[in-house]
C-alpha positions as CSV (number, residue, x, y, z in Angstrom):
1,M,-164.9,72.1,-54.9
2,S,-163.2,69.6,-57.0
3,S,-164.7,66.2,-57.3
4,P,-162.5,63.2,-56.4
5,A,-160.8,61.5,-59.3
6,T,-162.4,58.4,-60.4
7,T,-160.1,55.4,-60.9
8,L,-160.9,52.7,-63.3
9,P,-160.3,49.1,-62.4
10,T,-157.2,47.4,-63.7
11,G,-159.3,44.9,-65.5
12,A,-160.9,47.7,-67.6
13,T,-157.5,49.1,-68.6
14,S,-156.2,45.8,-69.7
15,E,-159.3,45.3,-71.9
16,E,-158.8,48.7,-73.5
17,D,-155.1,47.9,-74.2
18,K,-156.1,44.8,-76.0
19,K,-158.6,46.7,-78.2
20,R,-155.9,49.3,-79.3
21,K,-153.9,48.0,-82.1
22,G,-151.4,49.4,-84.7
23,V,-150.9,53.1,-84.9
24,G,-153.5,53.9,-82.1
25,K,-151.5,51.8,-79.7
26,V,-148.3,53.8,-80.5
27,L,-150.0,57.2,-80.1
28,Y,-151.5,56.1,-76.8
29,Q,-148.0,55.2,-75.5
30,V,-146.6,58.6,-76.6
31,R,-149.5,60.6,-75.0
32,T,-149.0,58.7,-71.7
33,A,-145.3,59.5,-71.7
34,F,-146.0,63.3,-72.1
35,K,-148.6,63.2,-69.3
36,R,-146.1,61.7,-66.9
37,G,-143.5,64.4,-67.8
38,G,-146.0,67.2,-67.0
39,R,-146.9,65.8,-63.7
40,S,-143.3,65.7,-62.6
41,K,-142.8,69.4,-63.5
42,K,-145.8,70.4,-61.4
43,G,-144.5,68.6,-58.4
44,T,-141.2,70.6,-58.2
45,A,-142.7,73.9,-56.9
46,G,-141.8,73.3,-53.2
47,P,-138.3,72.8,-51.9
48,T,-137.2,69.3,-52.4
49,A,-134.2,67.3,-51.4
50,P,-131.5,66.9,-54.0
51,A,-132.0,63.7,-55.9
52,A,-129.2,61.3,-55.8
53,A,-127.2,61.1,-59.0
54,V,-128.0,58.0,-61.0
55,I,-124.8,56.5,-62.4
56,T,-125.5,54.5,-65.5
57,S,-122.7,52.2,-66.6
58,A,-122.6,50.1,-69.8
59,P,-123.4,46.4,-69.3
60,P,-120.4,44.2,-69.1
61,A,-119.5,42.4,-72.4
62,P,-120.3,38.7,-72.3
63,S,-117.2,36.6,-71.7
64,A,-116.3,34.3,-74.6
65,A,-117.0,30.6,-73.9
66,P,-113.8,28.6,-73.4
67,E,-113.0,26.4,-76.4
68,P,-113.1,22.7,-75.5
69,H,-109.8,20.9,-75.5
70,Y,-109.5,17.5,-77.3
71,E,-106.4,15.3,-77.0
72,G,-104.7,14.6,-80.3
73,A,-106.8,17.2,-82.2
74,T,-105.2,19.3,-84.9
75,R,-106.6,22.5,-86.4
76,I,-107.3,22.3,-90.1
77,P,-108.8,24.8,-92.5
78,R,-112.4,24.1,-93.3
79,I,-111.8,24.6,-97.0
80,Q,-109.3,21.7,-97.0
81,I,-111.9,19.2,-95.8
82,H,-114.4,20.5,-98.4
83,E,-111.8,20.1,-101.2
84,E,-111.1,16.5,-100.1
85,R,-114.8,15.6,-100.2
86,A,-115.4,17.3,-103.5
87,K,-112.4,15.5,-105.0
88,K,-113.8,12.1,-103.8
89,L,-117.3,12.8,-105.1
90,G,-115.9,14.0,-108.4
91,A,-113.8,10.8,-108.8
92,R,-116.7,8.6,-107.9
93,F,-119.6,10.2,-109.9
94,G,-117.7,12.2,-112.5
95,L,-118.8,15.6,-111.3
96,E,-117.0,18.9,-111.0
97,I,-117.8,20.5,-107.6
98,K,-116.5,23.8,-106.4
99,P,-116.1,23.8,-102.6
100,N,-116.9,27.6,-102.3
101,E,-120.3,27.0,-103.9
102,W,-121.2,24.1,-101.7
103,H,-120.8,25.1,-98.0
104,S,-119.2,27.9,-96.1
105,T,-115.4,27.5,-96.2
106,E,-114.5,30.1,-93.6
107,G,-112.8,29.2,-90.3
108,D,-111.0,26.2,-89.0
109,V,-112.1,22.8,-87.7
110,L,-110.6,20.3,-85.3
111,R,-109.6,16.9,-86.6
112,V,-108.9,14.0,-84.3
113,E,-106.8,11.2,-85.7
114,K,-108.2,7.8,-84.6
115,S,-107.1,4.3,-85.5
116,V,-109.2,2.4,-88.0
117,R,-111.8,0.3,-86.3
118,M,-113.4,-2.7,-87.8
119,R,-116.6,-4.5,-86.9
120,I,-116.0,-8.0,-85.6
121,H,-118.2,-10.8,-86.6
122,R,-118.3,-14.2,-85.0
123,E,-119.7,-17.5,-86.4
124,C,-120.9,-20.5,-84.4
125,H,-118.6,-23.5,-85.0
126,R,-121.6,-25.9,-84.6
127,C,-124.3,-24.6,-86.9
128,H,-122.2,-21.8,-88.7
129,S,-124.7,-19.1,-87.8
130,A,-123.7,-15.6,-87.1
131,F,-123.8,-14.3,-83.5
132,G,-125.9,-11.2,-82.7
133,A,-125.2,-8.7,-80.0
134,G,-125.2,-11.4,-77.3
135,N,-122.9,-14.3,-76.6
136,E,-125.5,-16.9,-77.4
137,C,-126.1,-18.4,-80.9
138,P,-129.6,-17.6,-82.1
139,S,-130.0,-21.0,-83.8
140,C,-128.6,-23.6,-81.5
141,H,-128.3,-21.5,-78.3
142,H,-124.6,-22.4,-78.0
143,K,-122.5,-20.0,-76.0
144,R,-119.6,-18.4,-77.7
145,C,-116.3,-20.2,-77.2
146,K,-112.8,-20.1,-78.5
147,K,-113.6,-22.6,-81.3
148,C,-116.1,-20.2,-82.8
149,T,-114.7,-18.4,-85.9
150,R,-113.8,-14.8,-85.6
151,H,-113.8,-12.4,-88.6
152,P,-111.3,-10.8,-88.9
153,P,-108.9,-13.0,-86.9
154,K,-107.5,-11.8,-83.7
155,P,-104.2,-9.9,-84.0
156,R,-101.2,-12.0,-82.8
157,S,-98.1,-10.9,-80.9
158,E,-94.7,-10.8,-82.6
159,E,-93.7,-14.1,-80.9
160,E,-96.7,-15.9,-82.3
161,R,-96.1,-14.4,-85.7
162,Q,-92.5,-15.6,-85.7
163,A,-93.6,-19.1,-84.6
164,N,-96.2,-19.2,-87.4
165,R,-93.6,-18.1,-90.0
166,E,-91.2,-20.9,-88.9
167,K,-93.9,-23.5,-89.0
168,R,-94.9,-22.4,-92.5
169,E,-91.3,-22.5,-93.7
170,A,-90.9,-26.0,-92.3
171,L,-94.1,-27.1,-94.0
172,I,-92.9,-25.6,-97.4
173,R,-89.5,-27.4,-97.1
174,R,-91.3,-30.7,-96.3
175,N,-93.7,-30.3,-99.3
176,K,-90.8,-29.5,-101.5
177,Y,-88.9,-32.7,-100.9
178,L,-91.9,-35.0,-100.1
179,G,-94.5,-33.4,-102.3
180,P,-97.2,-35.3,-104.2
181,I,-96.3,-36.8,-107.6
182,I,-98.5,-35.1,-110.2
183,P,-98.6,-37.0,-113.5
184,S,-98.0,-35.0,-116.7
185,Y,-99.2,-36.2,-120.1
186,D,-97.5,-33.5,-122.1
187,Y,-95.1,-35.2,-124.5
188,S,-94.3,-32.1,-126.6
189,E,-90.8,-32.0,-125.2
190,D,-88.3,-34.8,-125.2
191,I,-88.2,-36.5,-121.8
192,V,-84.7,-37.5,-120.6
193,L,-84.7,-40.0,-117.8
194,K,-81.6,-39.7,-115.7
195,R,-80.6,-40.7,-112.2
196,P,-78.8,-38.2,-110.0
197,R,-75.3,-39.4,-109.3
198,K,-73.4,-39.0,-106.1
199,T,-70.9,-36.2,-105.7
200,G,-67.5,-37.2,-107.1
201,Q,-68.8,-40.5,-108.5
202,D,-66.9,-41.9,-111.4
203,L,-68.9,-42.5,-114.6
204,V,-66.8,-45.4,-115.8
205,Y,-68.6,-48.7,-116.0
206,K,-67.1,-51.0,-113.4
207,G,-69.0,-54.2,-114.3
208,K,-67.4,-57.4,-115.6
209,P,-66.1,-56.8,-119.1
210,R,-67.8,-58.9,-121.7
211,M,-67.0,-59.5,-125.4
212,R,-69.6,-59.6,-128.1
213,V,-69.7,-63.1,-129.7
214,R,-69.8,-63.4,-133.5
215,R,-70.5,-66.5,-135.5
216,H,-69.6,-66.8,-139.2
217,C,-70.9,-69.4,-141.7
218,H,-68.1,-71.9,-142.6
219,E,-69.4,-72.2,-146.1
220,C,-69.8,-68.6,-147.3
221,N,-68.0,-66.8,-144.5
222,T,-71.0,-64.6,-143.8
223,L,-71.8,-63.2,-140.4
224,I,-74.8,-65.0,-138.8
225,A,-76.5,-62.1,-137.0
226,G,-79.0,-62.4,-134.2
227,N,-81.8,-60.7,-136.2
228,T,-81.9,-63.0,-139.1
229,K,-85.1,-64.1,-140.8
230,Q,-84.7,-67.6,-139.2
231,P,-82.8,-68.1,-136.0
232,R,-79.3,-69.5,-136.4
233,V,-79.6,-69.7,-140.2
234,C,-77.3,-67.8,-142.7
235,D,-79.3,-65.3,-144.8
236,N,-76.8,-65.7,-147.7
237,C,-76.7,-69.4,-148.3
238,G,-79.4,-70.8,-145.9
239,H,-76.9,-72.9,-144.0
240,R,-77.9,-73.8,-140.4
241,R,-75.3,-73.1,-137.9
242,C,-73.2,-76.1,-136.9
243,G,-70.2,-77.1,-134.9
244,D,-67.8,-76.3,-137.8
245,C,-68.9,-72.6,-138.0
246,P,-66.1,-70.6,-136.3
247,R,-66.8,-68.6,-133.2
248,D,-65.1,-65.3,-132.3
249,P,-63.7,-65.5,-129.7
250,D,-63.0,-69.2,-129.6
251,A,-64.1,-71.0,-126.4
252,R,-63.5,-74.7,-127.2
253,K,-62.0,-75.3,-123.7
254,K,-65.2,-74.1,-122.0
255,Y,-67.5,-76.0,-124.4
256,P,-65.8,-79.3,-125.1
257,Y,-69.1,-80.9,-126.2
258,G,-69.8,-78.2,-128.7
259,Y,-71.6,-74.8,-128.6
260,P,-75.2,-74.7,-127.5
261,N,-77.9,-74.9,-130.2
262,D,-75.4,-76.0,-132.9
263,E,-76.0,-78.8,-135.3
264,P,-73.3,-81.6,-135.7
265,G,-70.8,-80.7,-138.4
266,Q,-68.6,-82.6,-140.8
267,I,-65.4,-81.9,-138.9
268,F,-66.8,-81.7,-135.3
269,K,-69.5,-84.3,-135.1
270,G,-70.1,-83.9,-131.3
271,V,-69.6,-86.1,-128.3
272,Y,-71.8,-89.2,-127.7
273,A,-72.3,-91.4,-124.7
274,C,-73.0,-95.1,-124.3
275,H,-76.6,-95.8,-123.7
276,E,-75.8,-98.8,-121.5
277,C,-73.2,-97.4,-119.0
278,R,-73.4,-93.7,-119.8
279,R,-69.6,-93.6,-120.5
280,K,-68.7,-90.8,-123.0
281,F,-67.0,-91.8,-126.3
282,P,-64.1,-89.7,-127.5
283,P,-64.9,-86.7,-129.7
284,N,-65.7,-87.4,-133.3
285,A,-66.0,-91.1,-132.6
286,D,-67.4,-93.1,-135.5
287,D,-70.1,-95.8,-135.3
288,G,-68.7,-99.1,-134.0
289,T,-66.2,-97.6,-131.5
290,E,-66.1,-99.7,-128.4
291,C,-66.9,-98.3,-125.0
292,S,-63.9,-98.2,-122.6
293,K,-66.0,-99.4,-119.7
294,C,-68.5,-102.0,-121.0
295,S,-67.0,-102.8,-124.5
296,H,-70.3,-101.7,-126.1
297,K,-70.0,-100.6,-129.7
298,K,-71.4,-97.2,-130.6
299,C,-74.7,-97.4,-132.3
300,S,-77.6,-95.2,-133.3
301,D,-79.2,-95.5,-129.9
302,C,-76.3,-93.9,-128.2
303,P,-77.4,-90.3,-127.4
304,R,-75.4,-87.2,-128.0
305,V,-74.1,-85.3,-125.0
306,K,-75.9,-82.0,-124.7
307,P,-73.5,-79.1,-125.4
308,K,-73.0,-77.1,-122.2
309,K,-70.3,-75.2,-120.4
310,V,-67.9,-77.3,-118.5
311,D,-65.3,-76.1,-116.0
312,P,-61.8,-77.0,-117.3
313,E,-59.8,-79.6,-115.4
314,P,-56.9,-78.2,-113.4
315,D,-53.4,-78.5,-115.0
316,P,-51.4,-81.3,-113.4
317,E,-48.2,-79.3,-113.5
318,I,-49.8,-76.4,-111.6
319,M,-51.2,-78.8,-109.0
320,E,-47.8,-80.4,-108.5
321,S,-46.2,-77.0,-107.9
322,L,-48.8,-76.2,-105.3
323,R,-48.3,-79.5,-103.5
324,L,-44.5,-78.9,-103.3
325,R,-45.1,-75.4,-101.9
326,M,-47.4,-76.6,-99.2
327,E,-44.9,-79.2,-98.1
328,S,-42.2,-76.6,-97.8
329,L,-44.4,-74.5,-95.5
330,K,-45.0,-77.4,-93.1
331,T,-42.9,-77.0,-89.9
332,S,-40.8,-79.9,-88.7
333,E,-42.0,-81.8,-85.7
334,S,-40.3,-80.7,-82.6
């Protein structure tokens, strides 16, 4: 009689499997496979039901993951990006870099065009400290307000820009006409002082015409200039200017007592006045001439009348003609 088969516990088999390693483990697996095949052949002696056909089908191919969609993204070859980076690094450090030796240049990449963003810094208008991530100044604990400086400045609208341009142009025009006077001490060029004249103004001098007065010495007939060594003295003969020296133009009617600053001459001795009644003697009167008012005889105490300009007395004939004309214009009494 056959003895019943002894079965080993599962724990013992697991410990034996752990002890087998390498080639022994492989041979053990092959031997176990052959034993299982022999047992299946011995079991087919009796009539058995037909086994159901096993249909083996290939596993389905894994479906490709859908590519993510990005708005505004454009597909660019990867080699183009590497070429741009290599060009920038070569220009900066003076190196010659080949993109194909750097990274893999196969395939395409997605590039998203974004606007340039700038980091904004704010400064406290009280203590000029920079703000951190919060809205409170770390130094003076002042809360950020509109007076705090912003770097860069906030972009303005088109209307604000136009108003700022007009304001700047008005300020430039004002500074152009009312600008500060900056002194210049550069005298290398000739400075011409001129006054701008009005449009269409006539350049003719419209003042009262005056004539240059010339005095000649009556002894040597030399011009007595104003820039002589001694004032009113002839440089040729040393004669002091007197009443006999001719004047061009002549103005005896305006100066009947002589010209100012002239000495008495031999022909025109001047006009004297009585020292008692202040009555004037006739021109060129000699000593001993009686005064027409007090009968005082001219003496050395009688002063000379100071030469000055005198308005001429009106002509009696002209005055008479004016009187007759005024009488003719009078209307007869009605």
